[in-house]
C-alpha positions as CSV (number, residue, x, y, z in Angstrom):
1,M,-29.5,45.1,-39.4
2,R,-30.9,42.7,-36.8
3,V,-28.0,40.3,-37.4
4,G,-25.5,43.1,-36.7
5,F,-27.3,44.1,-33.5
6,F,-27.3,40.5,-32.3
7,W,-23.5,40.2,-32.8
8,A,-22.9,43.5,-31.1
9,L,-24.8,42.2,-28.0
10,V,-22.7,39.0,-28.1
11,A,-19.5,41.0,-28.3
12,S,-20.4,43.3,-25.4
13,A,-21.3,40.3,-23.2
14,V,-17.9,38.7,-24.0
15,L,-16.1,41.9,-23.0
16,V,-18.0,42.2,-19.7
17,A,-17.3,38.5,-18.9
18,C,-13.6,38.9,-19.7
19,A,-13.3,42.1,-17.6
20,S,-15.0,40.5,-14.6
21,A,-13.1,37.1,-14.7
22,P,-10.1,36.8,-12.4
23,K,-6.8,36.9,-14.3
24,V,-4.3,34.1,-14.1
25,G,-2.1,34.7,-11.1
26,E,-4.9,36.6,-9.3
27,S,-7.0,34.6,-6.9
28,P,-8.9,36.6,-4.3
29,S,-9.9,33.4,-2.5
30,V,-6.3,32.2,-1.8
31,T,-5.9,31.5,1.9
32,V,-2.5,30.9,3.4
33,A,-3.0,31.9,7.0
34,R,-5.3,28.9,7.9
35,S,-3.7,25.7,9.2
36,L,-4.8,22.1,8.8
37,G,-5.2,21.8,12.6
38,E,-7.8,24.6,12.6
39,F,-9.8,22.7,9.9
40,Q,-9.7,19.5,11.9
41,K,-10.9,21.1,15.1
42,G,-14.1,22.7,13.6
43,S,-16.9,21.9,11.2
44,W,-15.6,22.3,7.7
45,V,-19.1,23.2,6.4
46,E,-19.2,26.3,8.6
47,L,-16.0,27.8,7.1
48,D,-17.1,30.3,4.4
49,F,-15.0,30.6,1.3
50,Y,-17.8,32.1,-0.7
51,P,-20.9,34.2,0.1
52,P,-24.0,31.9,0.3
53,A,-25.4,33.3,-2.9
54,S,-22.2,32.3,-4.7
55,R,-22.4,28.8,-3.4
56,D,-26.0,28.4,-4.3
57,G,-25.1,29.7,-7.8
58,V,-22.4,27.0,-8.1
59,L,-24.9,24.3,-7.2
60,A,-27.6,25.6,-9.6
61,R,-25.0,25.6,-12.4
62,L,-23.8,22.2,-11.6
63,D,-27.2,20.7,-11.3
64,K,-27.8,21.7,-15.0
65,M,-24.6,20.0,-16.2
66,P,-24.9,16.4,-17.4
67,L,-22.5,14.0,-15.6
68,S,-19.7,13.0,-17.9
69,E,-19.6,9.5,-19.3
70,R,-16.6,7.3,-19.1
71,P,-14.6,7.2,-22.4
72,P,-15.2,4.0,-24.4
73,R,-12.7,1.3,-23.7
74,R,-10.1,0.6,-26.3
75,R,-10.4,-2.8,-27.9
76,R,-7.4,-4.9,-26.9
77,N,-5.8,-7.6,-29.0
78,P,-6.6,-11.1,-27.7
79,P,-3.8,-12.5,-25.5
80,R,-1.4,-15.0,-27.0
81,A,-2.1,-18.6,-26.1
82,A,0.2,-19.5,-23.1
83,I,2.0,-22.8,-22.6
84,A,0.0,-25.1,-20.4
85,P,1.7,-25.8,-17.0
86,E,1.7,-29.5,-17.8
87,V,3.7,-28.8,-20.9
88,V,6.1,-26.6,-18.8
89,A,6.5,-29.5,-16.4
90,R,7.3,-31.9,-19.2
91,H,10.0,-29.6,-20.6
92,L,11.5,-29.2,-17.1
93,R,11.6,-33.0,-16.6
94,Q,13.3,-33.5,-19.9
95,G,15.8,-30.6,-19.5
96,R,14.6,-28.7,-22.5
97,F,15.0,-25.3,-20.8
98,E,15.5,-23.4,-24.1
99,R,11.8,-23.9,-24.9
100,L,10.9,-22.0,-21.7
101,A,12.9,-18.9,-22.5
102,R,9.7,-16.8,-22.8
103,A,7.9,-18.3,-19.9
104,D,7.4,-15.9,-16.9
105,D,8.1,-16.9,-13.3
106,R,4.5,-17.5,-12.5
107,L,4.1,-20.0,-15.3
108,L,7.4,-21.7,-14.4
109,L,6.2,-22.1,-10.7
110,Q,3.0,-23.6,-12.0
111,G,4.9,-26.1,-14.0
112,L,7.3,-26.8,-11.1
113,G,4.2,-27.6,-9.0
114,F,3.8,-30.9,-10.9
115,L,7.3,-32.1,-9.8
116,D,7.8,-34.0,-6.5
117,R,10.8,-33.7,-4.2
118,T,12.9,-36.2,-6.0
119,E,12.3,-34.6,-9.4
120,M,13.0,-31.1,-8.0
121,L,16.4,-32.3,-6.6
122,R,17.2,-33.9,-10.0
123,L,16.2,-30.7,-11.8
124,A,18.4,-28.6,-9.4
125,G,21.4,-30.8,-10.3
126,R,20.8,-30.6,-14.1
127,L,20.9,-26.8,-14.2
128,G,24.7,-26.8,-13.9
129,S,26.8,-23.9,-12.9
130,G,26.5,-21.4,-15.8
131,C,24.5,-18.3,-16.2
132,A,22.0,-19.7,-18.6
133,H,18.3,-20.2,-17.9
134,L,18.2,-17.8,-15.0
135,G,14.4,-17.8,-14.9
136,V,14.3,-21.6,-14.5
137,R,17.1,-21.4,-11.9
138,Y,15.4,-18.7,-9.8
139,T,12.0,-20.4,-9.7
140,T,13.7,-23.8,-9.0
141,A,15.4,-22.2,-5.9
142,A,12.1,-20.7,-4.8
143,R,10.2,-23.9,-5.2
144,L,12.8,-25.8,-3.2
145,E,11.9,-23.7,-0.2
146,I,8.7,-25.8,0.3
147,F,11.1,-28.6,1.5
148,F,12.9,-26.5,4.1
149,P,14.4,-26.8,6.6
150,D,16.1,-29.9,5.2
151,D,19.8,-29.0,5.1
152,D,20.6,-30.5,1.7
153,V,17.6,-28.7,0.1
154,V,18.6,-25.4,1.8
155,R,22.2,-25.7,0.3
156,K,20.8,-26.4,-3.2
157,S,18.4,-23.5,-3.0
158,L,21.1,-21.1,-1.7
159,A,23.5,-22.2,-4.5
160,H,20.9,-21.3,-7.2
161,Y,19.9,-18.0,-5.6
162,G,23.6,-17.1,-5.4
163,K,24.2,-17.9,-9.0
164,V,21.2,-15.8,-10.2
165,A,22.3,-12.9,-8.0
166,A,25.9,-13.1,-9.4
167,C,24.9,-13.4,-13.0
168,G,24.5,-9.7,-14.0
169,S,21.4,-7.6,-14.3
170,S,18.6,-10.1,-15.0
171,E,15.1,-9.4,-13.8
172,F,15.6,-12.0,-11.1
173,R,18.9,-10.7,-9.7
174,D,17.5,-8.5,-6.9
175,R,14.9,-11.0,-5.7
176,A,17.5,-13.8,-5.7
177,A,19.9,-11.6,-3.7
178,Y,17.1,-10.8,-1.1
179,R,16.1,-14.4,-0.7
180,Q,19.7,-15.5,-0.4
181,G,20.5,-12.9,2.2
182,M,17.4,-13.7,4.3
183,I,18.1,-17.5,4.2
184,L,21.8,-17.0,5.1
185,H,20.9,-14.8,8.0
186,W,18.3,-17.2,9.2
187,R,21.0,-20.0,9.0
188,G,23.5,-17.9,11.0
189,D,25.8,-16.8,8.2
190,R,25.9,-13.1,8.9
191,Q,28.8,-12.3,6.6
192,G,27.3,-14.1,3.7
193,A,24.0,-12.4,4.3
194,A,25.6,-9.0,4.4
195,R,27.3,-9.7,1.0
196,A,24.0,-10.7,-0.5
197,F,22.1,-7.6,0.9
198,S,24.9,-5.3,-0.3
199,L,23.5,-5.9,-3.9
200,L,20.3,-4.1,-2.8
201,R,22.0,-0.8,-2.0
202,D,21.5,0.3,-5.6
203,R,18.8,2.9,-5.9
204,R,17.4,1.2,-9.0
205,V,16.3,-1.8,-6.9
206,D,12.6,-2.4,-6.2
207,P,11.9,-0.2,-3.1
208,E,10.4,-3.0,-1.1
209,L,13.7,-5.0,-1.5
210,R,15.9,-1.9,-1.0
211,L,14.1,-1.0,2.2
212,R,14.6,-4.4,3.7
213,G,18.2,-4.7,2.4
214,L,19.1,-1.4,4.1
215,Y,17.5,-2.5,7.3
216,W,19.3,-5.8,7.5
217,L,22.6,-4.3,6.4
218,H,22.3,-1.9,9.3
219,R,21.5,-4.7,11.7
220,L,24.3,-6.8,10.5
221,E,27.1,-4.2,10.0
222,G,25.8,-1.1,11.7
223,K,27.0,1.3,9.0
224,P,25.7,4.9,9.4
225,A,25.2,5.3,5.7
226,D,22.7,2.4,5.5
227,R,20.8,3.7,8.6
228,G,20.7,7.2,7.1
229,A,19.4,6.0,3.7
230,L,16.7,3.9,5.4
231,L,15.5,6.7,7.6
232,R,15.7,9.3,4.8
233,E,14.0,7.3,2.0
234,F,11.5,5.2,4.0
235,P,10.7,7.3,7.1
236,M,7.2,5.9,7.5
237,S,8.1,2.2,7.2
238,L,8.1,-0.3,10.1
239,H,11.7,-1.0,9.4
240,A,12.6,2.7,9.9
241,L,10.5,2.8,13.1
242,L,12.3,-0.2,14.5
243,T,15.7,1.4,13.6
244,E,15.0,4.7,15.4
245,Q,11.4,5.9,16.0
246,E,10.5,9.0,14.1
247,A,14.2,9.9,13.3
248,G,13.5,10.2,9.6
249,L,10.8,12.9,10.1
250,V,11.1,16.7,10.3
251,W,8.5,17.8,12.8
252,A,6.2,20.9,13.0
253,E,3.3,21.7,15.3
254,D,0.9,22.3,12.4
255,S,0.8,22.5,8.6
256,P,-0.2,25.8,6.9
257,I,-2.6,25.4,4.0
258,Q,-3.4,27.3,0.8
259,T,-7.0,26.9,-0.3
260,R,-6.6,28.1,-3.9
261,S,-4.0,27.8,-6.7
262,R,-2.3,31.1,-7.5
263,S,-1.9,30.2,-11.2
264,H,-4.5,27.7,-12.4
265,Q,-8.0,28.9,-12.5
266,F,-9.3,25.6,-13.9
267,L,-8.0,23.9,-10.7
268,N,-9.7,26.5,-8.6
269,R,-13.0,25.9,-10.4
270,K,-12.8,22.2,-9.7
271,L,-12.1,22.9,-6.0
272,E,-15.1,25.2,-6.0
273,E,-17.2,22.5,-7.5
274,A,-16.0,19.9,-5.0
275,E,-16.6,22.1,-2.1
276,A,-20.2,22.8,-3.2
277,W,-21.0,19.2,-3.6
278,I,-19.5,18.4,-0.2
279,R,-21.7,21.1,1.4
280,S,-24.7,19.6,-0.3
281,G,-23.9,16.1,0.9
282,D,-23.2,14.6,-2.6
283,V,-19.8,13.0,-1.8
284,R,-19.8,11.0,-5.1
285,R,-19.9,14.1,-7.3
286,A,-17.3,15.8,-5.1
287,A,-15.0,12.8,-5.6
288,R,-15.5,12.9,-9.3
289,A,-14.6,16.6,-9.5
290,L,-11.4,16.1,-7.4
291,A,-10.3,13.0,-9.3
292,R,-10.1,15.0,-12.5
293,V,-7.4,17.3,-11.2
294,V,-5.1,15.1,-9.1
295,K,-2.2,15.4,-11.5
296,P,-2.2,19.2,-11.8
297,A,-2.7,19.4,-8.0
298,M,0.5,17.4,-7.4
299,R,2.5,20.2,-9.1
300,E,1.2,22.9,-6.7
301,P,3.0,24.1,-3.5
302,A,2.8,22.0,-0.4
303,G,0.2,24.2,1.3
304,F,-2.2,23.6,-1.6
305,R,-1.6,19.9,-1.7
306,I,-2.3,19.6,2.0
307,Y,-5.7,21.3,1.5
308,F,-6.4,19.2,-1.6
309,S,-5.6,16.1,0.5
310,Y,-8.1,17.3,3.1
311,L,-10.8,17.5,0.5
312,L,-9.9,14.1,-0.9
313,G,-10.6,12.7,2.6
314,L,-14.0,14.5,2.7
315,G,-14.7,13.0,-0.8
316,E,-13.7,9.5,0.5
317,L,-10.9,9.2,-2.1
318,N,-8.7,7.8,0.7
319,Q,-6.2,5.9,-1.5
320,T,-5.3,9.0,-3.4
321,K,-5.2,11.0,-0.2
322,F,-2.8,8.5,1.5
323,W,-0.5,8.6,-1.5
324,M,-0.4,12.4,-1.6
325,V,0.0,12.9,2.1
326,T,2.8,10.3,2.2
327,D,4.7,12.3,-0.3
328,L,4.1,15.5,1.7
329,I,5.4,14.0,4.9
330,R,8.8,13.5,3.4
331,G,9.2,17.3,3.6
332,Q,7.7,18.0,7.0
333,A,5.4,16.1,9.3
334,S,2.9,17.5,11.8
335,P,0.2,15.7,13.9
336,P,-2.7,17.2,11.9
337,L,-1.0,16.0,8.6
338,L,-0.5,12.5,10.1
339,R,-4.1,12.4,11.2
340,L,-5.0,12.7,7.5
341,L,-2.8,9.7,6.9
342,F,-4.2,7.7,9.8
343,P,-7.8,8.9,10.2
344,L,-10.0,8.0,13.2
345,K,-13.3,6.7,12.1
346,P,-15.9,6.9,14.9
347,E,-18.6,5.2,12.8
348,I,-16.3,2.1,12.7
349,T,-15.2,2.1,16.3
350,R,-18.9,2.3,17.4
351,A,-19.4,-1.1,15.7
352,L,-16.7,-2.8,17.8
353,D,-17.1,-4.8,20.9
354,V,-15.9,-3.1,24.1
355,D,-13.0,-5.6,24.4
356,S,-11.8,-5.0,20.9
357,D,-8.3,-3.5,20.1
358,E,-9.5,-0.4,18.3
359,A,-6.0,0.5,17.1
360,L,-5.4,-2.9,15.6
361,L,-8.7,-3.0,13.8
362,L,-8.4,0.5,12.4
363,S,-4.9,-0.4,11.2
364,L,-6.2,-3.5,9.5
365,I,-9.1,-1.8,7.8
366,R,-6.8,1.0,6.6
367,Q,-4.7,-1.6,4.9
368,E,-7.5,-3.8,3.6
369,S,-9.9,-1.4,2.1
370,K,-8.6,2.2,2.7
371,F,-11.9,2.7,4.6
372,D,-14.0,2.0,1.5
373,A,-17.1,0.2,2.6
374,G,-17.9,-0.7,-1.1
375,A,-14.5,-2.3,-1.8
376,L,-14.6,-5.6,-3.7
377,S,-11.3,-7.5,-4.5
378,H,-10.7,-9.6,-7.6
379,A,-10.8,-12.6,-5.3
380,G,-14.3,-11.7,-4.0
381,A,-13.4,-10.2,-0.6
382,V,-16.0,-7.7,0.4
383,G,-16.2,-4.4,2.4
384,L,-14.2,-2.7,5.0
385,M,-12.4,-5.8,6.3
386,Q,-12.4,-7.6,3.0
387,V,-14.2,-10.6,4.2
388,M,-14.6,-13.6,1.9
389,P,-18.1,-15.1,1.8
390,A,-16.6,-18.5,2.8
391,T,-15.0,-17.0,5.8
392,A,-18.3,-15.4,6.8
393,E,-19.9,-18.8,6.7
394,R,-17.2,-20.3,9.0
395,V,-18.0,-17.7,11.6
396,G,-21.8,-18.2,11.4
397,I,-23.0,-15.7,8.7
398,A,-25.0,-17.7,6.1
399,E,-26.1,-14.7,4.0
400,P,-23.2,-13.2,1.9
401,G,-25.2,-10.0,1.2
402,L,-24.9,-9.0,4.8
403,L,-21.2,-8.3,4.3
404,W,-22.1,-5.2,2.4
405,D,-23.4,-3.6,5.6
406,P,-20.3,-1.8,7.1
407,G,-21.3,-2.7,10.7
408,E,-21.9,-6.3,9.9
409,N,-18.7,-6.5,7.9
410,V,-16.7,-5.2,10.8
411,R,-18.3,-7.6,13.3
412,V,-17.7,-10.6,11.0
413,G,-14.1,-9.6,10.3
414,T,-13.4,-8.9,14.0
415,R,-14.8,-12.3,15.0
416,Y,-12.5,-14.0,12.4
417,L,-9.5,-12.1,13.5
418,H,-10.2,-12.9,17.2
419,Q,-10.2,-16.6,16.2
420,L,-6.8,-16.3,14.5
421,L,-5.4,-14.4,17.5
422,A,-6.6,-17.2,19.8
423,Q,-5.1,-19.8,17.5
424,Y,-1.6,-18.3,17.1
425,E,-1.3,-16.2,20.3
426,N,0.8,-13.8,18.1
427,V,-0.4,-10.7,16.3
428,E,1.7,-10.8,13.2
429,L,1.0,-14.5,12.6
430,A,-2.7,-13.9,13.0
431,L,-2.4,-11.0,10.5
432,A,-0.4,-13.1,8.0
433,A,-3.1,-15.8,8.3
434,Y,-5.9,-13.2,7.7
435,N,-4.1,-12.2,4.5
436,A,-2.8,-15.5,3.1
437,G,-4.7,-18.2,5.0
438,P,-3.9,-20.2,8.2
439,H,-2.7,-23.2,6.1
440,R,0.1,-21.2,4.6
441,V,1.2,-19.7,7.9
442,D,1.4,-23.2,9.4
443,D,3.5,-24.2,6.4
444,W,5.9,-21.2,6.8
445,L,6.3,-21.9,10.6
446,K,7.5,-25.4,9.7
447,R,9.8,-24.1,6.9
448,Y,11.5,-21.2,8.8
449,P,11.7,-22.0,12.6
450,T,13.2,-19.0,14.3
451,V,12.7,-16.9,17.5
452,D,13.5,-13.6,15.7
453,R,10.2,-12.3,14.6
454,M,11.6,-9.9,12.1
455,I,13.6,-12.6,10.4
456,F,10.4,-14.7,10.1
457,L,8.4,-11.7,8.8
458,D,10.9,-10.9,6.1
459,L,11.3,-14.6,5.2
460,I,7.6,-14.9,4.3
461,P,7.8,-15.8,0.6
462,F,4.7,-13.8,-0.5
463,K,5.6,-10.2,-1.1
464,E,2.0,-9.2,-0.6
465,T,1.9,-10.8,2.9
466,R,5.3,-9.3,3.9
467,E,4.2,-5.8,3.1
468,Y,0.7,-6.4,4.5
469,V,1.9,-7.3,8.0
470,A,4.6,-4.7,8.1
471,A,2.1,-2.0,6.9
472,I,-0.4,-2.9,9.7
473,A,2.3,-2.9,12.3
474,N,3.3,0.6,11.1
475,N,-0.3,1.8,11.1
476,Y,-0.7,0.4,14.6
477,W,2.3,2.3,16.0
478,W,1.0,5.6,14.5
479,Y,-2.6,5.1,15.7
480,R,-1.3,4.6,19.2
481,R,1.0,7.6,18.9
482,L,-1.7,10.0,17.5
483,Y,-4.7,8.8,19.4
484,P,-3.7,7.7,22.9
485,E,-7.4,7.7,24.0
486,I,-8.4,4.8,21.7
487,R,-8.3,1.2,23.1
488,A,-5.0,-0.7,22.2
489,G,-4.1,-4.2,23.2
490,G,-0.5,-3.3,24.2
491,S,3.0,-2.6,22.8
492,W,2.8,-5.2,20.1
493,V,5.1,-3.4,17.6
494,E,7.8,-2.9,20.2
495,T,8.1,-6.7,20.6
496,F,9.6,-6.8,17.1
497,A,12.6,-4.8,18.4
498,A,12.7,-6.9,21.6
499,S,13.1,-10.1,19.6
500,A,15.7,-8.6,17.2
501,G,19.1,-10.2,17.5
502,E,18.0,-13.4,19.2
503,E,19.6,-16.5,17.8
504,S,17.8,-18.5,15.2
505,R,17.0,-22.1,16.1
């Protein structure tokens, strides 16, 4: 009898809960009328989505929940033993290329590092004219660039790049076509460069190479199709801005938002959880709640994704926010939406000297750490400006632990950047040195002498550094455009366009 009474109570409680729960498709908290601009003007905490008792109930419920643990890592098989670079160098010297068929380009370049100039030229001659050993051929052409601008070496490098580009669909074809096109353009062969860049029109090409291929094709040939594809596919890139500022964007004054999903109550519950944690000041738990529902949020309408991106910013998940907002801007851009992509950080600007270029430093920090003061790279770079401990010592900071303090990190990084700006008297060279090291920039200046700053930028052999400098230049343009009140050192980005078309030396 008691058992039956117990189950009757359970059944009645379930029925009441089901009756009171919102049905899928019904969401009384959906807000469509608000805009992103309204949120950015006021204090988010003061905007009420729930009665206070409801918010308190959410926090009380969440406080009782244990934090989820990370799933255990899967045990991976031990990596196969790689060939030692010294062994690779021996095979290259002896012409036993078939033994290097499974070696990747990184290992091949390490092996080529043991060969001197004479051995490199001998190797370039032994490869012949066929389509075999494309990996060895491509890395040989790349390694020969360290001996530029010697005319004989340039010709041999171009010959091997051209052969790799013409030999079908190998993994090296697109990179070879890009290097061939840039070197030919640098050397003044505009027609040859255009032929090489035309291989990068294919949509299946790496976006970084396709972007630059379309830009240089438009500069060399002026075809509307290349310009249109560049502005349509890469509207937020430096290369698109230099082609025609903002032409690839569809503008609106503001962006309407939707604060709740109309069909996924689980998604709404996670937003409710994140909002409650943000109001309580626990950003870490808010970030954890939002991180769990990024994929389903991406399938929601644009208004919901804009609001979700706004919450990501409050939860300091900036990298995910930037990725989501960049996708949204392809549909329609507005100043409030762009401010999510290029946020102003007063706590950072307060740490700067009065003569600092705020726009440049915000642009650099956005690229280096996505405004994450706790960022730590695999190489050991620390904090907002990703300062290496050795760099800190060079500018007078003996205690590496100080780099974890955001204000100190910004001061040290700014001091180092100012040293590089004084050394090179050129912003993009200073940024390239900040990323790759002054010794590499000095080497590249000797290899690729030119007065066209865009040619030099896109000739940089490190993909990471090419993208790094271009991204900061793009950030800088938008920070000046969105925040005219912040300090900026001048029209640095516009000088790229001013130098375009000047003859290479």
